[in-house]
C-alpha positions in Angstrom: -37.4 -17.8 24.5 -36.0 -18.4 28.0 -34.3 -21.8 28.2 -34.9 -22.6 31.8 -32.9 -25.8 32.1 -35.3 -27.2 34.6 -37.8 -27.7 31.7 -35.4 -28.7 29.0 -35.4 -32.4 27.9 -32.6 -34.1 26.0 -33.9 -36.8 23.7 -32.2 -39.2 21.3 -32.7 -38.4 17.7 -34.4 -41.3 15.9 -34.5 -42.1 12.2 -38.0 -40.5 12.2 -36.4 -37.2 13.4 -33.6 -37.1 10.7 -35.6 -34.7 8.5 -35.8 -32.1 11.4 -32.1 -32.7 12.3 -31.1 -32.0 8.7 -33.2 -28.9 8.5 -31.3 -27.5 11.5 -28.0 -28.7 10.1 -28.7 -26.7 7.0 -29.6 -23.6 9.1 -26.3 -24.1 11.0 -24.4 -24.3 7.7 -26.1 -21.2 6.4 -25.2 -19.3 9.5 -21.5 -20.4 9.2 -21.1 -20.3 5.4 -23.8 -18.0 4.2 -27.0 -19.1 2.5 -27.2 -21.1 -0.7 -29.8 -21.3 -3.5 -33.0 -23.2 -3.0 -31.8 -25.9 -5.5 -28.5 -26.3 -3.6 -30.3 -26.5 -0.2 -32.7 -29.1 -1.6 -30.0 -31.3 -3.0 -28.0 -31.1 0.2 -31.1 -31.9 2.3 -31.7 -35.1 0.2 -28.1 -36.2 0.5 -27.9 -35.5 4.2 -31.1 -37.3 4.9 -29.9 -40.4 3.1 -26.4 -40.2 4.7 -27.6 -39.8 8.3 -30.3 -42.4 8.0 -27.8 -44.9 6.6 -25.2 -44.1 9.2 -27.8 -44.4 12.0 -28.9 -47.8 10.7 -25.3 -48.9 10.8 -24.9 -47.5 14.4 -22.2 -45.1 13.1 -24.1 -42.0 14.0 -26.1 -40.8 17.0 -27.6 -37.5 18.0 -29.5 -35.7 20.7 -32.0 -32.9 20.5 -32.8 -30.4 23.3 -36.5 -29.4 23.6 -38.6 -27.3 25.9 -42.3 -27.8 25.8 -41.9 -29.6 22.4 -39.9 -26.7 20.9 -36.4 -27.5 19.6 -33.6 -25.6 21.2 -30.6 -27.4 19.8 -28.9 -30.5 18.5 -25.6 -32.3 18.9 -24.4 -35.4 17.0 -21.5 -37.8 16.7 -20.1 -39.8 13.9 -18.4 -43.0 15.0 -15.6 -44.7 13.1 -13.4 -47.8 13.7 -9.7 -47.4 13.3 -7.0 -50.0 13.3 -5.5 -50.5 16.8 -2.1 -51.1 18.2 -0.4 -53.4 20.7 -2.9 -52.3 23.4 -6.1 -52.9 21.5 -6.7 -54.3 18.0 -9.5 -51.8 17.1 -10.4 -48.4 18.5 -13.6 -46.5 18.1 -13.3 -42.7 17.7 -16.1 -40.1 17.7 -16.4 -36.9 15.8 -18.8 -34.4 17.2 -20.7 -32.4 14.6 -23.7 -30.2 14.3 -23.6 -28.8 17.8 -26.2 -26.2 17.1 -28.3 -24.1 19.5 -30.9 -21.8 18.1 -29.9 -18.2 18.5 -32.7 -17.5 21.0 -31.6 -20.3 23.3 -27.8 -19.6 23.3 -25.7 -19.1 26.4 -28.2 -20.7 28.6 -26.6 -24.1 29.1 -28.4 -26.1 26.3 -25.1 -27.1 24.5 -23.6 -28.2 27.9 -26.6 -30.5 28.4 -26.3 -32.0 24.9 -22.5 -32.4 25.2 -22.9 -34.3 28.4 -25.3 -36.7 26.7 -22.9 -37.1 23.7 -20.0 -37.9 26.0 -21.9 -40.3 28.1 -23.2 -42.2 25.0 -19.7 -42.3 23.6 -18.4 -43.7 26.8 -21.2 -46.3 26.9 -20.3 -47.3 23.3 -16.6 -47.8 24.2 -15.4 -44.8 22.1 -11.9 -44.0 23.2 -11.4 -40.5 21.8 -13.7 -37.7 20.7 -12.7 -34.9 18.4 -14.4 -31.9 16.9 -14.0 -28.6 15.0 -15.2 -25.6 16.8 -15.8 -21.9 16.4 -14.1 -19.4 18.6 -17.6 -18.9 20.2 -17.8 -22.6 21.1 -14.2 -23.2 22.1 -14.7 -22.3 25.8 -17.5 -24.9 26.2 -15.3 -27.7 24.9 -12.2 -26.7 26.9 -14.4 -26.7 30.0 -15.0 -30.4 29.3 -11.3 -31.1 28.9 -11.0 -30.9 25.1 -7.5 -29.7 24.1 -5.1 -29.6 21.3 -3.9 -33.0 20.0 -0.8 -34.5 21.3 0.6 -34.9 17.8 0.2 -32.2 15.1 -2.8 -32.6 12.9 -2.2 -31.8 9.2 -4.8 -31.5 6.5 -4.6 -31.7 2.8 -7.8 -30.4 1.2 -8.4 -32.3 -2.1 -10.4 -30.9 -4.9 -13.4 -33.1 -5.6 -14.8 -33.6 -9.1 
């Protein structure tokens, strides 16, 4: 598939599109983590559908899909969260980009760049003050080209075992 950008459209993902979004998120996860059993995939699909629909209804999630002639090329999404502010502003909105996924046949053709531009513009329109993400080595160059960099302060994580 040749992703001639002239014919690629970037559309907002609506609640009616969440099933398709989740299908591709699971494909992305399988690519990153290895595949899972059909039972595990089905359970995750149900949980993700419920999660993203609820978050979208609360305006804490938005996503875009890239299509060419009705065929999906890729997705990108952002989770929005409110955090307590400081002396400058009582509350801040922050965005976490997730599920930036381009189908293998459409990679390295500018599709993710188009999606990322839409995500950043929407974040700006919503008053989001900071965007963060996790990236693969493959995707790092794209994000750095947009100005993403290491955080000013060290980020530490403590993985907790869930029950």
